[in-house]
N, C-alpha and C positions, 0 to 999 in steps of 0.2 A: 504494500500500500504506500503510495506516494502522493504528495500534494500535487494536484493537477493544474492549479492556477498559480501564476506569478502575480503577486499583488504589489501595487505601488503604495508604499507606506510613507506617511509624513514623518520627517525626522525632527522638525522643530517642535517645541512645546506649544501645543495649540489647545490646551485644556481651558475649561471655564473656571478653574481653580488654580491657585499658585502651586508651584513645584516645591516639594518638601526636600529639605537637605538631610533628612533622617533616613531616606531610602534610596536604593538604586533603582533606576527605571530603564527598561528596554522594550523594544517592539519585538513581538514574536508572532508566528503563525502556526496553526494546526488545522487538521481537517476532520470533518465529520464523516459519518458512514455513507453519506450520499456523495462524497467526493468534493464537497464544497470546502474551500480553504477559508478559514476564519482568521481575522486580524485581532490582535490583543495587545494591551499594555501590561507588562509584568512588573510588579513592584516587589522588591526584596529588601528586608531590613539591612541597613549598612552593617558591615562587619559581622554578619551572621555566620554561623557554622553549624555543621551537622545537618540532620534532616528536619525540616520545618513542617508544621501544620500549614495547610494551604486552603485558600478560599477563592472560588471563581464567582465573579460578579457580573450581572447583566441587567439592563433596563435603564430607564423606563421604556415603555412600548412606543417605538418611533424615535427614541433618543439614540445617541451614540456614546461610545465609551469615554469620550472626552468630557462628558457631562456628569451626571450623578454617579454612574457606575464607577468611574475613575476616582471620584472623590472618596467613595466608600473604600475602594481598593487601596488607594494610597494611605488613607487613615488607618486601615487595619494593618497595613504593612508597617506603619510607624509603631504599631503595638505588638509586633513580633511575628506576624504571619507572612508567608509568601502569598501574593495575591495576583489575580488575573482578571482584568476588566476587558471583556470582549464585545465586538460588534456581532450581532446575529447574522445569519445567512441573509444575503440579498440586500444588506444595508451597510452604511458606513464604509469602512475600508475593507470589509470582508468581501469574499467572492460570492458567486451565485448570480445567475441570470435566468429570466429577466429581473431587473432590479425592483425593489420595493414591494416584494411579496412576503407574506407571512403564512405560517403553517403550524397548527398545534403540534404536529408530529415532528417536523424538521426543527422547530425552535426548542422543543424539549430535547431533541437529539443534540442541539448545539451545547446545552449544559452538559450532557453526557460526554460529548467530544472534549469539552474542557477538562472533565475529570480524567479522560484517557490521557490527555497531554500532561496534566499535573502528575499523574501516577507514575510516569516514567522519567521525571526529572530527578537528577542525582541528589538535589538538595531538598526533596520533598518526601515525607513519609506517606506512602499511599494509603495507609490505614487511618490517616488524619486529614481528610479532605471534606470541606464544607462548601456550601453555596449561599449566595445572597441574590435574591431576585427583587427588583424594584418595579412597582406599578404593574403593568401587564406581565412582566417577567417574574413578578412575585407569584402569580397563579401558576405560571409555567415552572417555577422552581419547586412548588409543591408537587406538581405533576411529575417532575424529574425525580423527586425524592420517593415517589410512589413506585417507580420502576427501577431505580438505580440503587442497589444495596451498598455500593461503594461510598455513597454520600452519607456521611456520619452526622451532619448537622446542617439544618436549613433555616434561613431567615427569609421571610416574605415581608417586605417593607412597603407600606402604603399600597397594598396590592389590588389589582383588578383580576377578576375572572373574565378573560376576554370572550370566552364562549358564551357566558351568561349575558354580558353586555351586548354582544353581537346579536344574540337571539331575542333578547328581551328589552333592549334599549337601556338607557340610563334610568336607574331607580325602578327597573322593571315596568316602565311606563308604556312599553310596546309589547307586552307579554300576551299576545293573542295569536291564534292561528291566522286570522285575516291580516294582521299587520306583518307577521312573518312572511306570509304569501306575497304581499305587495313588495316587500324588500327583495324577495327572490325574483319576482318579475322584473324589477328594475335592474338588479345585478346581472341577470341573464341577458337582458336587452343590451346592457353595457358591453357584455362579452362579444356580441355580434359587431357592435361599433368598433371595438378594439381590434377584432380580427380583421375587419375590413380595412381599417386604417393602417394596420401593421404596427401599431404602438399602443401602449397602455396609458389610459387617461389618469392623471393624478387626481386624488380626491381633495387636495388642499390641506395644508397643515393648520395650525392654530390661526383662527380668524384675525385678520389685520387689514384695516384698522378695527379696533374693538368697538362694537356697537354700544350705544348708551344703555340699552336694555339687555345686554348680555347677562346670562345667569352667572352666579358667583363662581361656579367651577370653571367656566370659560375665562373669566377674569383671572382666576388663579393660574391657569395655564399660560395665559398671555403674559402675566407678570414674570413667569419663569422663561418661557421659550422665546419671547419676542423682545426681551430687554437684555441689557448687558449682563444681567444676572446669570442667564442660562443660554443665550443664543449661541448656536454653533452652525457654521455653513453646511456641514454634512448631516445635520439632524433633520429627519423628516418632519418632526413637529414644528421645528423652527422655520421650515420652508414649505415645500410643495406637498408634503404628506405622503401617505401610502397610495398605491394605485387604488382606484375606486373598487376594483374587484380583488385587491390584494389580500384582504383579510376575510374573504368570503367563506372559507371553509370553517371558520370558527362558529358560524351561524348554525351549523348542522351537527355539532357534536359537543358533548360535555367534556371538560377536562376534570381531573381530580376525582374520577369515578371511584377509585380505590384508595382515597386518601386516608380512610379510617383503618387501613392495613399498614400504614407507614410505621415501622418499628423504630427508626432513628428519630432523633429529636427535631422538633420544628418549633420555631418562634414566629408568630405572626404579630407584627407591630403596625399600629395605625394611629393616625391623628384623630383626636376626639371630634374635631370640627371638619374633618375631611369629608367631602361629598361621597367618597368611596368607602367610608368606614363600614357600611353595611356589608360590603363584599368580604372584608377581612373577618368580621364577626361571623358571618354565615359560613365561610370556608372553615373557620376554626370549629364551629358547631358541627359541621358535617364530618370533620376530621376525627372528632372525639366520640361521635355518636356510634354506639355499638362497637366501640374499639377496645381491644385488649391492651392498647399501648398508649394510655393517656398520661402516665406519670411524667413523661418528658415532653409534653406539649404545652405551649403557653400562648396566651393572647395578651399583648401589652397595649393598652390604650394610653396615648400620650396627651396629656391635658393641653387644651388650647391650640393644638397643631392642626393645620389644614393639609390638604393632599401634598402640595409641593414643598411644604416645610420639611418633609422627609426626603426630598431630593438633595437639598443643600443646606439644611438647617434653618432656612427662612429668616436668617438674621437673628435668630433667637436660640441657636444651638439646640434645635428640636431633635436632631438625630442622637439617640442615646448610645453614643459610641462606648462609653464605659460599660453599659449593659451588654453590648455586642462582644466586647473584649472578654468579659466574664463568661458569657454564654459559650463562645467558641473555645476558650481555654478549658472550660469544664468538660465539654463534650468532644473536643479534639485532643484530649490529654494523652 
């Protein structure tokens, strides 16, 4: 097995957060089982020795590794872990064509491929590997934990269940057979247009300019993706968004079907005031319902935090990095 794609990786520091002097940083690539080559930033504690515990980080959904995932990875590397922040298939600096597609299966596989890569590094203990998924990749991280027994600890931060949102709309406001049917009609009509034109139509990222009557969660996203705080030129959410049909398959299938069979530890953390908090609470409830493995499962609600506060701290240090350090040191010991 060899990487089939040669990627062009940016060498300069182009993150939305400052570079830490406490860690070493380098660009790496690895491939998933579909032959797609993924691009990642690897962060290693300076002057570390021996085999380290490792954490792979991805998300938010439509973001790039230079945004929240990289911040989490660099910060956890400062705390003694070897970390990997990667771009999912079809996005960012990673390979995969056509661009800007998403898949419940392939994107779960992306996490597993990161575990493959970490498992064979000379300075990583393959028995001490964890993952962090942010936003839509929080739900996919739980999905990965349900299938990959090598993952010993999982954190889902400010998570979305993309299958539920795709099928039911935000806040389950479109949860009817008729509304799902109309979505499918529109998406399949778009497929014909795309096939005829020979290119995929972008769905548009976060709305800009921001309408005066935009709901709070749209303002929250705008405040991150469309400002100096979180804008990145490769981020789908900062720019043209996913293809209109790019996330279509999420509409037709649940993820996390067997989350209550996860034996390894899982921490779901969500902001109290996040529009998405119901998704974290419900995912946790499903995970512990009729489960034999509840002692190492935890739901952490962070007071006063909104959804994007767990992307970068929101200017109020909302990300509980001390808690994450304790969690991973306990379960990756």
